[in-house]
C-alpha positions as CSV (number, residue, x, y, z in Angstrom):
1,M,-9.3,-14.8,-23.8
2,I,-9.8,-11.2,-24.6
3,M,-6.2,-11.3,-26.2
4,S,-7.1,-14.4,-28.3
5,A,-10.2,-12.6,-29.5
6,A,-8.4,-9.6,-30.5
7,R,-5.8,-11.5,-32.3
8,I,-8.5,-13.6,-34.3
9,H,-10.1,-10.2,-34.9
10,D,-6.9,-8.7,-36.3
11,S,-6.1,-11.9,-38.3
12,R,-9.5,-11.8,-40.1
13,I,-8.9,-7.9,-40.8
14,L,-5.6,-8.9,-42.2
15,L,-7.2,-12.0,-44.3
16,Q,-9.9,-9.6,-45.8
17,S,-7.2,-7.0,-46.3
18,G,-5.0,-9.6,-48.2
19,L,-8.1,-11.0,-50.4
20,Y,-9.4,-7.5,-51.4
21,D,-5.8,-6.5,-52.5
22,W,-5.5,-10.1,-54.3
23,W,-8.8,-9.5,-55.9
24,N,-8.1,-6.1,-57.2
25,N,-4.9,-7.3,-58.6
26,N,-6.2,-10.6,-60.1
27,S,-10.0,-9.8,-60.8
28,V,-9.3,-8.9,-64.4
29,T,-7.2,-12.1,-65.3
30,L,-9.7,-14.3,-63.4
31,A,-12.7,-12.6,-65.4
32,Y,-10.8,-13.4,-68.7
33,I,-9.8,-16.7,-67.9
34,I,-13.8,-17.4,-67.1
35,K,-15.0,-15.7,-70.4
36,V,-12.3,-17.9,-72.6
37,L,-13.6,-21.3,-71.1
38,I,-17.4,-20.2,-71.3
39,A,-16.9,-19.2,-75.0
40,C,-14.9,-22.1,-75.9
41,L,-17.4,-24.8,-74.2
42,L,-20.3,-23.0,-75.7
43,A,-18.7,-23.0,-79.4
44,M,-18.0,-26.6,-78.6
45,W,-21.6,-27.2,-77.9
46,L,-23.0,-25.4,-80.6
47,S,-20.8,-27.1,-83.2
48,L,-21.6,-30.6,-82.0
49,R,-25.4,-29.6,-81.7
50,F,-25.2,-28.4,-85.3
51,E,-23.0,-31.4,-86.4
52,L,-20.3,-29.5,-87.7
53,D,-17.1,-31.3,-88.9
54,Q,-15.0,-29.7,-86.8
55,P,-16.0,-28.0,-83.7
56,R,-12.1,-27.6,-82.7
57,T,-12.2,-24.7,-85.5
58,A,-14.8,-22.9,-83.4
59,M,-13.0,-23.3,-80.1
60,M,-9.7,-22.1,-81.7
61,T,-11.6,-19.1,-82.9
62,V,-12.7,-18.2,-79.5
63,A,-9.1,-18.8,-78.0
64,I,-7.6,-16.4,-80.8
65,V,-9.9,-13.6,-80.7
66,M,-10.8,-13.4,-76.9
67,Q,-9.3,-10.4,-75.2
68,S,-9.9,-8.8,-71.7
69,R,-11.7,-5.9,-73.3
70,A,-15.1,-6.1,-75.2
71,G,-13.9,-3.5,-78.0
72,M,-10.8,-5.5,-78.9
73,V,-12.9,-8.6,-79.3
74,F,-15.2,-7.0,-81.5
75,A,-12.6,-5.4,-83.8
76,K,-10.7,-8.6,-83.8
77,S,-13.7,-10.9,-84.7
78,F,-14.4,-8.1,-87.5
79,Y,-11.3,-8.3,-89.3
80,R,-11.0,-12.4,-88.5
81,L,-14.5,-12.6,-90.4
82,L,-13.0,-10.0,-93.4
83,G,-10.0,-11.9,-93.6
84,T,-11.6,-15.5,-93.6
85,L,-14.0,-14.3,-96.2
86,V,-11.3,-13.1,-98.5
87,G,-9.3,-16.0,-97.9
88,I,-12.3,-18.4,-98.5
89,A,-13.0,-16.5,-102.0
90,M,-9.4,-16.9,-102.9
91,S,-9.8,-20.4,-102.4
92,F,-12.7,-21.0,-104.5
93,F,-11.1,-19.1,-107.1
94,L,-7.7,-20.9,-107.2
95,V,-9.5,-24.3,-107.0
96,A,-11.6,-23.4,-109.9
97,M,-8.8,-22.5,-112.0
98,F,-6.0,-25.1,-110.9
99,A,-7.9,-28.1,-109.5
100,Q,-6.1,-30.5,-111.5
101,E,-2.7,-28.5,-111.3
102,R,-1.2,-28.9,-108.0
103,V,1.9,-27.3,-108.7
104,L,0.4,-24.3,-110.1
105,F,-2.0,-24.1,-107.2
106,L,0.6,-24.0,-104.6
107,L,2.5,-21.6,-106.8
108,C,-0.2,-19.0,-106.6
109,M,-0.8,-20.0,-103.1
110,A,2.7,-19.0,-102.2
111,L,2.5,-15.7,-104.1
112,W,-0.8,-14.9,-102.0
113,I,0.8,-15.9,-98.6
114,G,3.7,-13.7,-99.8
115,L,1.4,-10.6,-100.2
116,C,-0.9,-11.3,-97.2
117,T,2.3,-11.6,-95.2
118,A,3.6,-8.3,-96.6
119,G,0.4,-6.8,-95.9
120,S,0.4,-7.7,-92.3
121,M,3.6,-5.9,-91.9
122,M,2.5,-2.7,-93.5
123,Y,-0.6,-2.5,-91.3
124,R,-1.1,-2.3,-87.7
125,N,-3.1,-3.9,-85.1
126,H,-6.1,-5.9,-86.2
127,Q,-6.0,-4.8,-89.8
128,S,-2.4,-6.6,-89.7
129,Y,-4.2,-9.9,-88.3
130,G,-6.9,-9.6,-91.1
131,F,-4.2,-10.2,-93.7
132,V,-2.9,-13.0,-91.8
133,L,-6.4,-14.5,-91.8
134,A,-6.5,-13.9,-95.5
135,G,-3.3,-15.8,-95.9
136,Y,-3.6,-18.9,-93.9
137,T,-7.5,-19.5,-94.6
138,L,-6.4,-20.3,-98.2
139,C,-4.5,-23.0,-96.7
140,I,-7.2,-24.2,-94.3
141,V,-9.9,-24.2,-97.0
142,G,-7.9,-24.3,-100.4
143,L,-5.6,-27.5,-99.3
144,P,-8.3,-30.0,-98.4
145,A,-10.3,-28.6,-101.5
146,T,-7.5,-29.6,-103.9
147,L,-7.9,-33.2,-102.8
148,N,-11.6,-33.2,-103.1
149,P,-12.5,-30.4,-105.6
150,A,-16.1,-31.4,-105.7
151,L,-16.2,-30.5,-102.1
152,T,-14.9,-27.3,-102.4
153,F,-18.0,-25.2,-101.7
154,S,-18.9,-27.5,-98.7
155,I,-15.5,-27.2,-96.9
156,G,-15.6,-23.6,-97.4
157,V,-19.2,-23.2,-96.0
158,T,-18.5,-25.5,-93.1
159,R,-15.2,-23.8,-92.1
160,I,-17.0,-20.2,-92.3
161,S,-20.0,-21.6,-90.4
162,E,-17.7,-22.8,-87.6
163,I,-15.7,-19.5,-87.5
164,L,-18.9,-17.7,-87.1
165,I,-20.0,-19.9,-84.1
166,G,-16.6,-19.1,-82.6
167,L,-16.8,-15.3,-83.3
168,L,-20.3,-15.1,-81.9
169,C,-19.8,-16.9,-78.9
170,A,-16.5,-14.8,-78.2
171,T,-18.5,-11.4,-78.7
172,I,-21.3,-12.4,-76.7
173,V,-19.8,-14.0,-74.0
174,S,-17.3,-11.0,-73.9
175,D,-20.2,-8.4,-73.9
176,L,-22.4,-10.1,-71.3
177,I,-20.2,-11.8,-68.8
178,F,-18.0,-9.6,-66.7
179,P,-17.8,-7.0,-69.3
180,Q,-14.8,-4.9,-69.5
181,R,-15.0,-1.6,-71.7
182,M,-12.1,-0.3,-73.6
183,W,-12.8,3.4,-71.8
184,G,-11.4,2.0,-68.4
185,V,-8.2,0.9,-70.0
186,M,-7.6,3.8,-72.1
187,L,-8.3,5.9,-69.2
188,A,-5.9,4.1,-66.9
189,S,-3.3,4.5,-69.4
190,V,-3.8,8.1,-70.1
191,R,-3.7,8.6,-66.3
192,Q,-0.6,6.5,-65.8
193,R,1.3,8.4,-68.6
194,F,0.3,11.6,-67.2
195,S,1.1,10.6,-63.7
196,D,4.6,9.2,-64.8
197,F,5.4,12.5,-66.9
198,S,4.3,14.7,-63.9
199,D,6.9,12.6,-61.9
200,L,9.4,13.2,-64.5
201,L,9.0,17.1,-64.3
202,R,8.9,17.2,-60.5
203,S,12.1,15.3,-60.3
204,V,14.0,17.8,-62.4
205,E,16.7,19.5,-59.9
206,I,19.7,21.5,-60.7
207,N,22.0,18.5,-60.3
208,T,20.2,16.0,-62.5
209,V,18.4,18.0,-65.1
210,A,21.4,17.7,-67.7
211,D,22.5,14.1,-67.0
212,G,20.0,12.4,-69.6
213,S,18.1,10.4,-66.9
214,S,14.9,11.0,-68.6
215,R,15.8,9.1,-71.6
216,P,14.5,5.6,-70.3
217,A,11.4,7.1,-69.2
218,L,10.7,9.2,-72.6
219,L,11.7,5.9,-74.9
220,R,9.1,4.0,-72.6
221,F,6.4,6.5,-73.6
222,I,6.9,5.5,-77.3
223,S,5.4,2.3,-76.6
224,D,2.7,3.8,-74.7
225,I,1.6,6.1,-77.5
226,F,1.0,3.2,-79.8
227,S,-0.7,1.1,-77.3
228,L,-3.1,3.9,-76.7
229,E,-3.4,4.2,-80.4
230,S,-4.5,0.5,-80.5
231,F,-6.9,0.7,-78.1
232,R,-8.5,3.7,-79.4
233,S,-9.0,2.1,-82.7
234,S,-10.5,-0.9,-80.9
235,S,-13.0,1.2,-79.3
236,A,-14.7,2.0,-82.5
237,M,-17.2,-0.9,-82.1
238,E,-18.3,0.2,-78.5
239,S,-21.0,2.5,-77.4
240,D,-19.5,3.9,-74.0
241,D,-17.4,6.9,-73.3
242,S,-14.7,5.5,-75.3
243,R,-16.1,6.6,-78.5
244,T,-16.9,10.0,-77.1
245,H,-13.5,10.7,-76.4
246,R,-11.7,9.2,-79.4
247,L,-10.9,12.6,-81.2
248,R,-9.7,13.7,-77.7
249,L,-7.3,11.0,-77.3
250,S,-6.1,11.3,-80.8
251,L,-5.0,15.0,-80.1
252,L,-3.8,13.8,-76.3
253,N,-1.4,11.5,-78.0
254,A,0.0,14.0,-80.8
255,E,0.3,16.8,-78.1
256,F,2.2,14.2,-75.7
257,M,4.6,13.3,-78.4
258,E,5.4,17.1,-78.9
259,V,5.7,18.3,-75.4
260,S,8.0,15.0,-74.7
261,T,10.1,15.7,-77.7
262,S,10.5,19.4,-76.4
263,F,11.4,18.3,-72.9
264,H,14.3,15.9,-74.4
265,A,15.5,18.8,-76.4
266,L,15.6,21.3,-73.3
267,E,17.3,18.4,-71.2
268,Q,20.1,17.9,-74.1
269,L,20.3,21.7,-74.5
270,L,21.3,22.2,-70.6
271,G,23.5,19.2,-70.8
272,R,25.5,20.8,-73.6
273,Q,25.7,24.2,-71.7
274,R,26.8,22.2,-68.4
275,A,29.3,20.2,-70.7
276,T,31.1,23.6,-72.2
277,G,31.3,25.3,-68.6
278,H,28.4,27.5,-69.0
279,A,27.0,27.0,-65.2
280,E,25.4,30.3,-65.2
281,V,23.4,29.6,-68.3
282,V,22.3,26.6,-66.7
283,A,21.4,28.2,-63.4
284,A,19.3,31.0,-65.2
285,L,17.4,28.6,-67.6
286,L,16.8,26.3,-64.3
287,A,15.4,29.5,-62.7
288,L,12.8,29.9,-65.7
289,Y,12.0,26.1,-65.7
290,Q,11.5,25.3,-62.3
291,P,8.2,26.9,-61.7
292,L,6.8,24.4,-64.6
293,G,7.9,21.5,-62.6
294,E,6.6,23.0,-59.2
295,A,3.3,23.3,-60.8
296,F,2.7,19.7,-61.3
297,S,2.5,18.9,-57.3
298,I,-0.6,18.5,-55.7
299,N,-0.2,18.0,-52.0
300,G,3.4,17.0,-52.5
301,R,2.8,14.4,-55.2
302,S,2.1,14.2,-58.7
303,A,-1.4,14.8,-60.0
304,R,-3.3,11.7,-61.4
305,T,-6.9,12.5,-62.3
306,E,-8.4,14.9,-64.7
307,I,-9.9,17.0,-61.8
308,E,-6.8,17.4,-60.2
309,A,-5.0,18.4,-63.5
310,M,-7.4,21.3,-63.8
311,Q,-5.5,22.9,-60.9
312,I,-2.4,22.4,-62.9
313,A,-3.5,24.0,-66.1
314,A,-4.6,27.0,-64.0
315,R,-1.1,27.3,-62.5
316,L,0.4,26.7,-66.2
317,K,-2.0,29.4,-67.4
318,M,-0.6,32.0,-64.6
319,L,3.0,30.9,-65.3
320,R,2.5,31.6,-69.0
321,D,1.0,34.9,-68.3
322,T,3.8,35.9,-66.1
323,Y,6.6,34.4,-68.5
324,P,7.6,37.8,-70.1
325,Q,8.1,39.5,-66.7
326,R,10.0,36.5,-65.2
327,L,12.1,36.2,-68.5
328,T,12.9,40.0,-68.4
329,S,13.8,39.8,-64.5
330,A,16.0,36.7,-65.5
331,S,17.6,38.5,-68.5
332,R,18.4,41.4,-66.5
333,H,20.2,39.5,-63.9
334,F,21.8,37.4,-66.4
335,S,22.9,40.1,-68.7
336,A,25.5,41.8,-66.4
337,G,28.8,41.2,-67.7
338,M,28.0,38.3,-70.0
339,N,29.6,37.8,-73.3
340,P,27.2,37.9,-76.5
341,D,27.7,34.0,-76.6
342,A,26.6,33.3,-73.6
343,R,23.7,35.6,-74.2
344,L,22.7,33.6,-77.0
345,D,22.8,30.5,-75.2
346,F,20.3,31.9,-72.7
347,D,18.0,33.2,-75.5
348,T,17.9,30.0,-77.1
349,G,17.1,28.2,-74.1
350,A,14.6,30.5,-72.9
351,E,12.6,30.2,-76.4
352,L,12.8,26.4,-75.8
353,I,11.4,26.6,-72.4
354,Q,8.6,29.1,-73.7
355,R,7.5,26.6,-76.3
356,F,7.7,23.7,-73.9
357,S,5.5,25.7,-71.6
358,D,3.0,26.2,-74.3
359,E,2.9,22.7,-75.3
360,L,2.6,21.6,-72.0
361,R,-0.4,24.0,-71.4
362,A,-2.0,22.4,-74.6
363,Y,-1.6,18.8,-73.4
364,V,-2.8,19.7,-69.9
365,S,-5.9,21.2,-71.3
366,T,-6.8,18.3,-73.4
367,Y,-6.1,15.9,-70.7
368,T,-8.3,17.8,-68.2
369,S,-11.3,17.8,-71.1
370,L,-11.7,14.2,-70.5
371,A,-13.5,15.1,-67.2
372,E,-15.6,17.9,-69.1
373,A,-19.2,17.2,-70.8
374,H,-19.2,16.0,-74.3
375,G,-18.5,18.5,-76.7
376,S,-16.8,21.2,-74.3
377,L,-13.8,20.6,-76.4
378,R,-15.5,20.2,-79.9
379,K,-14.3,23.4,-81.3
380,K,-10.7,22.7,-80.2
381,V,-10.9,19.0,-81.5
382,L,-12.3,19.9,-85.0
383,T,-10.0,22.9,-85.5
384,E,-6.8,21.1,-84.4
385,A,-7.7,17.6,-84.7
386,P,-3.9,15.8,-85.6
387,L,-2.8,13.5,-88.1
388,R,-3.8,10.1,-87.9
389,L,-0.8,7.5,-87.4
390,E,0.0,7.2,-90.8
391,L,1.9,3.9,-91.8
392,H,5.5,4.1,-92.0
393,F,7.5,1.2,-92.9
394,D,10.5,-0.2,-94.7
395,P,9.6,-1.5,-98.3
396,L,12.7,-3.7,-98.4
397,A,11.6,-5.3,-94.9
398,V,8.0,-5.8,-95.9
399,T,9.4,-7.4,-99.2
400,L,11.5,-9.8,-97.5
401,A,8.8,-10.8,-94.9
402,G,6.6,-11.7,-97.9
403,L,9.5,-13.5,-99.7
404,R,9.9,-15.6,-96.0
405,G,6.2,-16.6,-96.3
406,T,6.5,-17.7,-99.7
407,L,9.6,-19.7,-98.8
408,V,7.9,-21.5,-96.0
409,L,5.0,-22.7,-98.0
410,A,7.1,-23.5,-101.0
411,V,9.5,-25.6,-99.0
412,M,6.7,-27.5,-97.3
413,A,5.0,-27.8,-100.3
414,A,7.9,-29.4,-102.1
415,L,8.3,-31.9,-99.0
416,W,4.6,-32.7,-99.5
417,I,4.7,-33.2,-103.3
418,F,8.2,-35.3,-103.4
419,T,7.4,-37.4,-100.5
420,D,3.8,-37.8,-100.9
421,W,3.5,-37.2,-97.1
422,P,-0.1,-37.9,-95.7
423,S,0.2,-34.9,-93.3
424,G,1.7,-32.7,-95.8
425,T,-1.3,-30.3,-95.6
426,E,-1.1,-30.2,-91.9
427,A,2.3,-29.3,-92.1
428,I,2.0,-26.6,-94.8
429,T,-1.1,-25.3,-92.9
430,L,0.7,-24.7,-89.6
431,G,3.7,-23.5,-91.3
432,V,1.9,-20.9,-92.8
433,I,0.3,-19.8,-89.8
434,S,3.5,-19.6,-88.2
435,S,5.1,-17.8,-90.8
436,T,2.4,-15.3,-91.3
437,L,0.9,-14.7,-87.7
438,F,4.4,-13.8,-86.0
439,A,5.8,-11.6,-89.0
440,S,4.8,-8.2,-87.2
441,S,6.4,-9.3,-83.9
442,P,9.1,-7.0,-82.6
443,S,10.9,-9.9,-82.1
444,P,9.8,-13.0,-84.1
445,T,12.8,-15.2,-83.4
446,R,12.2,-15.0,-79.7
447,T,8.3,-15.3,-80.2
448,I,8.8,-18.5,-82.5
449,K,10.9,-20.3,-79.6
450,L,8.4,-19.3,-77.0
451,Y,5.7,-20.8,-79.4
452,I,7.8,-24.1,-79.8
453,S,8.0,-24.3,-76.1
454,G,4.1,-24.2,-76.1
455,A,3.5,-26.3,-79.0
456,V,5.6,-29.1,-77.1
457,I,3.5,-28.8,-73.8
458,G,0.3,-28.8,-76.0
459,T,1.3,-32.1,-77.8
460,M,1.9,-33.8,-74.6
461,L,-1.5,-32.5,-73.2
462,I,-3.5,-33.4,-76.4
463,Y,-1.8,-36.9,-76.2
464,F,-3.0,-37.3,-72.6
465,C,-6.4,-36.0,-73.6
466,N,-7.3,-38.0,-76.7
467,F,-6.0,-41.4,-75.4
468,Q,-6.7,-41.1,-71.8
469,L,-9.7,-38.6,-70.9
470,L,-11.8,-38.7,-74.3
471,P,-12.3,-42.3,-74.3
472,Q,-13.9,-42.3,-71.2
473,A,-15.9,-39.5,-71.8
474,Q,-19.7,-39.9,-72.1
475,G,-21.8,-36.8,-73.0
476,F,-21.1,-33.3,-73.4
477,V,-20.4,-32.7,-69.7
478,M,-17.6,-35.2,-69.6
479,L,-16.0,-33.7,-72.9
480,A,-16.1,-30.4,-71.0
481,L,-14.4,-31.7,-68.2
482,A,-11.7,-33.3,-70.3
483,V,-10.9,-30.3,-72.1
484,T,-11.3,-27.6,-69.5
485,P,-7.8,-27.8,-67.3
486,V,-6.0,-27.4,-70.6
487,I,-8.1,-24.2,-71.5
488,V,-7.8,-22.9,-68.1
489,I,-4.0,-23.4,-68.0
490,A,-3.5,-21.8,-71.6
491,A,-5.8,-19.0,-70.9
492,W,-3.9,-18.0,-67.8
493,I,-0.4,-18.2,-69.4
494,T,-1.8,-15.7,-72.0
495,T,-2.1,-13.3,-69.5
496,R,1.7,-13.5,-68.6
497,P,3.1,-10.8,-71.0
498,D,6.7,-12.5,-71.0
499,I,5.5,-16.0,-71.9
500,A,2.0,-15.2,-73.5
501,M,3.3,-17.0,-76.8
502,V,3.8,-20.2,-74.7
503,G,-0.1,-20.1,-74.1
504,A,-0.7,-19.5,-77.6
505,G,1.4,-22.4,-78.7
506,I,-0.7,-24.7,-76.4
507,F,-4.0,-23.4,-77.4
508,I,-3.2,-23.7,-81.1
509,V,-1.6,-27.3,-81.1
510,F,-4.1,-28.5,-78.5
511,L,-7.2,-27.1,-80.2
512,S,-5.9,-28.4,-83.6
513,H,-5.7,-32.1,-82.5
514,V,-8.3,-32.4,-80.2
515,G,-9.8,-35.8,-80.9
516,F,-13.3,-35.2,-81.5
517,N,-15.5,-34.0,-84.3
518,S,-19.1,-34.5,-85.0
519,I,-17.9,-38.1,-84.2
520,Y,-15.1,-39.5,-82.0
521,S,-11.9,-40.9,-83.7
522,S,-8.7,-42.1,-82.1
523,N,-5.8,-43.1,-84.2
524,P,-2.3,-43.1,-82.4
525,V,-0.6,-43.3,-86.1
526,M,-2.4,-40.3,-87.4
527,F,-1.9,-38.4,-84.1
528,M,2.1,-38.9,-84.1
529,N,2.0,-38.2,-88.0
530,E,0.4,-34.6,-87.3
531,A,2.5,-34.1,-84.2
532,I,5.8,-34.7,-86.5
533,A,4.1,-32.3,-89.5
534,D,3.6,-29.5,-86.6
535,F,7.2,-29.5,-85.5
536,I,8.8,-29.8,-88.8
537,A,6.2,-26.7,-89.9
538,I,7.1,-24.8,-86.8
539,L,11.1,-25.3,-86.9
540,M,10.9,-24.5,-90.6
541,S,9.4,-21.2,-89.7
542,G,11.9,-20.6,-87.1
543,A,14.6,-21.3,-89.6
544,M,13.3,-18.8,-92.0
545,Y,12.9,-16.0,-89.3
546,S,16.7,-16.8,-88.3
547,L,17.7,-16.6,-92.0
548,I,15.5,-13.5,-92.5
549,D,15.5,-11.7,-89.5
550,L,14.1,-8.3,-89.8
551,S,14.5,-7.0,-86.2
552,N,17.6,-8.3,-84.6
553,S,20.0,-8.0,-87.5
554,S,22.5,-5.1,-87.7
555,W,21.6,-4.3,-91.4
556,S,17.8,-3.7,-90.3
557,R,18.8,-1.2,-87.6
558,R,20.9,0.5,-90.3
559,R,18.1,0.7,-92.3
560,V,15.9,1.9,-89.6
561,A,18.5,4.7,-88.6
562,R,18.8,5.5,-92.4
563,A,15.0,5.9,-92.5
564,L,15.1,8.3,-89.3
565,R,17.7,10.4,-91.1
566,E,15.7,10.8,-94.2
567,L,12.9,12.3,-92.2
568,V,15.3,15.2,-91.6
569,V,16.2,15.1,-95.5
570,V,12.7,15.5,-96.3
571,A,12.1,18.1,-93.8
572,C,15.0,20.3,-95.4
573,R,14.2,19.5,-98.8
574,E,10.8,19.2,-99.6
575,P,8.8,21.9,-101.2
576,L,6.4,21.7,-98.1
577,P,8.1,21.1,-94.9
578,L,7.2,18.2,-93.1
579,R,4.7,19.1,-90.3
580,R,5.7,18.4,-86.7
581,A,2.9,15.7,-85.9
582,R,3.8,13.6,-89.1
583,L,7.4,13.7,-88.3
584,E,6.5,12.6,-84.9
585,T,4.4,9.8,-85.8
586,A,6.7,8.8,-88.7
587,A,9.8,8.5,-86.1
588,R,8.3,7.0,-83.4
589,D,6.3,4.5,-85.9
590,L,9.5,3.4,-87.7
591,V,11.3,2.6,-84.3
592,Q,8.3,0.8,-83.0
593,R,8.0,-1.6,-86.0
594,S,11.7,-2.1,-85.9
595,G,11.1,-3.7,-82.0
596,S,13.9,-1.1,-80.7
597,A,11.2,0.4,-78.6
598,Q,10.8,-2.7,-76.5
599,R,14.7,-3.1,-76.4
600,V,15.9,0.3,-75.3
601,A,18.2,-1.3,-72.9
602,N,20.1,-3.3,-75.6
603,A,23.6,-2.0,-76.6
604,Q,22.9,-3.1,-80.1
605,D,19.9,-0.7,-80.4
606,K,21.3,2.4,-79.0
607,D,22.2,4.0,-82.5
608,V,18.6,3.7,-83.6
609,I,17.4,5.1,-80.2
610,D,20.1,7.8,-80.6
611,W,19.1,8.8,-84.3
612,L,15.3,8.8,-83.4
613,L,16.2,11.4,-80.6
614,S,18.6,13.2,-82.9
615,S,16.0,13.2,-85.9
616,L,13.2,14.6,-83.5
617,E,15.4,17.3,-82.2
618,I,16.8,18.8,-85.4
619,G,13.8,17.7,-87.3
620,H,11.4,20.4,-85.2
621,V,13.8,23.2,-85.6
622,V,14.2,22.9,-89.3
623,I,10.4,22.7,-89.6
624,A,10.1,25.8,-87.6
625,L,12.8,27.6,-89.7
626,R,11.3,26.8,-92.8
627,E,8.2,28.1,-91.8
628,Q,9.8,31.4,-90.5
629,M,11.5,31.7,-94.1
630,N,8.3,32.0,-95.5
631,E,8.1,35.7,-93.6
632,I,11.5,36.7,-94.7
633,D,11.8,39.5,-97.6
634,H,15.7,39.5,-97.6
635,E,17.3,37.8,-100.4
636,G,20.8,37.3,-98.7
637,V,19.2,35.8,-95.7
638,T,16.9,33.4,-97.6
639,R,19.9,32.4,-99.6
640,A,22.3,31.7,-96.6
641,L,19.3,29.8,-94.9
642,T,18.5,27.7,-97.9
643,I,22.4,26.8,-98.2
644,S,22.4,25.7,-94.5
645,L,19.3,23.6,-95.1
646,A,21.1,21.9,-97.9
647,R,24.2,21.3,-95.8
648,I,22.1,19.8,-92.9
649,A,20.4,17.4,-95.4
650,D,23.6,16.4,-96.9
651,L,24.8,15.5,-93.1
652,Y,21.7,13.5,-92.6
653,A,21.8,12.0,-95.8
654,S,25.4,10.6,-95.7
655,P,26.9,11.0,-91.8
656,S,30.4,12.2,-92.1
657,T,33.0,14.5,-90.6
658,A,33.1,16.5,-93.8
659,H,29.5,16.9,-93.9
660,R,29.2,18.0,-90.3
661,Q,31.8,20.3,-90.8
662,A,30.2,21.8,-93.8
663,A,26.9,22.0,-91.9
664,I,28.7,23.8,-88.9
665,L,30.3,26.2,-91.5
666,A,27.1,27.0,-93.4
667,I,25.4,27.7,-90.0
668,K,27.8,30.1,-89.0
669,A,27.7,31.8,-92.2
670,A,23.8,32.3,-91.9
671,M,24.4,33.5,-88.6
672,T,26.9,36.3,-89.8
673,V,24.7,37.4,-92.8
674,L,21.6,37.4,-90.5
675,A,23.7,39.7,-88.4
676,D,24.8,41.9,-90.9
677,S,21.0,42.2,-92.3
678,G,20.6,45.0,-89.6
679,G,17.3,47.1,-89.8
680,Q,16.5,45.6,-93.1
681,M,14.6,42.8,-91.0
682,R,12.2,42.9,-88.0
683,H,14.1,42.5,-84.8
684,A,11.8,39.7,-83.8
685,S,12.0,37.8,-86.7
686,R,15.8,38.2,-87.1
687,H,16.0,37.1,-83.3
688,Q,13.8,33.9,-83.7
689,L,16.2,32.8,-86.8
690,R,19.2,33.4,-84.6
691,V,18.0,31.3,-81.9
692,M,17.0,28.5,-84.4
693,L,20.5,28.5,-86.0
694,H,22.4,28.8,-82.7
695,F,20.4,25.7,-81.4
696,I,21.2,23.7,-84.5
697,N,24.8,24.7,-84.4
698,S,25.1,23.6,-80.7
699,V,23.6,20.4,-81.6
700,L,26.0,19.8,-84.4
701,L,29.0,21.0,-82.2
702,D,28.0,18.3,-79.5
703,E,30.8,15.9,-79.4
704,K,28.5,13.4,-77.5
705,S,25.7,13.8,-80.0
706,V,25.3,10.7,-82.5
707,L,26.4,12.9,-85.4
708,A,29.9,13.1,-84.0
709,A,30.1,9.3,-83.5
710,P,31.9,7.2,-85.9
711,V,29.9,6.4,-89.4
712,T,28.5,3.0,-89.6
713,R,28.6,1.2,-92.7
714,K,25.3,2.1,-94.6
715,I,23.3,-0.2,-97.0
């Protein structure tokens, strides 16, 4: 009996522990599903109560704008409202101008859709979504208005009323029921990134530092940077700690970009030294580096919280203060019997470690400030606030995206006009939604395939709901019970990152055709016509994405690589050199937009990633070199450095063996002129320039570098 009681007790403890773990892992998902369901049902009830034409519009608005965090709901709702108002205003204008000229109306609509699609490609996050709404709202309001011009104002007011109800329901429910603030997810993201980077630094050992093992982790951080920026921009409408720390997070992002790039440059330098047989240089540099990695260990593990990071900040300060002594000791031990080239290799690595150490201190200092009182870092934020993540995009890709949206509308409109198809407006609307909504996706072709799967499932569910459940429904409660299972299933699927677009397809198709308005109507023939129109529109969008593929085609990758190289060209040639923060954001944004950051394991994206890392590695040194040149008062050295920068620009503008050799010769010539300058220049300045030139030269001589690879065909 005692044993049985003990087993029951142990089983109860295990069950409680299992339930606790399950709740911790799934509580956010469950809260999100509950909020979507409550907001959808509330929007449906209010729309029916006010006798609006299409309660499903309010419900679809809820499904589209609802996010797990309140700040993201507020931001998306704001831009949806803004885009909707612009779209309705354009609808009124076009109907007033071309009410009797359907062809001219559709032509102007196609141009507007193209502009909005291009705008969605240029901007990020919810601003991009605002352009999408401005585009397809014109279809939702303008197309029905062309059939009944006298009802244009009534249609517009009704649609905006339904959308406002959906937005209000989504924002109120998100803010009152299981509210999830942006600060929680941002702090978790920052902590996870700090912990991952600490693990990376601590894992560096003598036998692994130069093998490039950090590459996947460093590339994963690219997406993290822009995810945090997205969260940060969405927090502007909240009033919690996320607003208090917005500038700190922006500074933290900029500092992390710099420190991660310097770490990669250090790893590459050590790899080149090992490949050339300079094991003694690698050993000496690792002796300087290893205390940095050890500083990130807290009781045998990596630091996670800001409080723990304060210990690391103190250690890094102590290491920085003692770095000159450690460098002198290592240099004295290393210099015995070493040739000048090996000595220069060591000096180059030592300078890079010092730069990395300084950037690491700045990054950790900003991270620890998140635990301090508001305003404690105010001076640093105000004086060192980084550049905002500016817009960097390929104009040709944006133009083609706009052309794709225009073509989808043109083809569907021609089909509508020439066949007099009753469901033509339905096909045009969904075709435009599909061609604009997924235009900024990193992989729109894959996205549209998942969306089609969801549309198929949604069509089957809506058929069962419309013709089996709704005819039996009496009153609001029965209506709610009829639609609840589909809303719950679709909401749950949207929380799965790999298949989220399947859930979106279910939501859009189901809520577009749910068979009740202010009065219930059931027409199987109309339903089948609209279902066929949906699939034709989606397939047309998919065909256009396949024909004009802006993410997976080889030509788009070549253009991204060319844009990355152009950043180095600008850093070499422009009157004012590109600042590091701008170089970082431009390079990473180009890769993020192209989708290569999400496909780092794919062989076809390897060239893009290689050019990203090469552009950052050389770009930083070029900027530092140009800044150092401003302090030189030696005509011969200035001329030699200017020629070297010109040859580097030629190499990145048009990679070839001849340009690579020309750049190497120019660098060597500049180093010779620098060595001959003797007492005409300060020793410290001359040493800095020699180290920078030697670093660039070692990169150009690396046979494993992307600069030494066969040149691909350029556009």
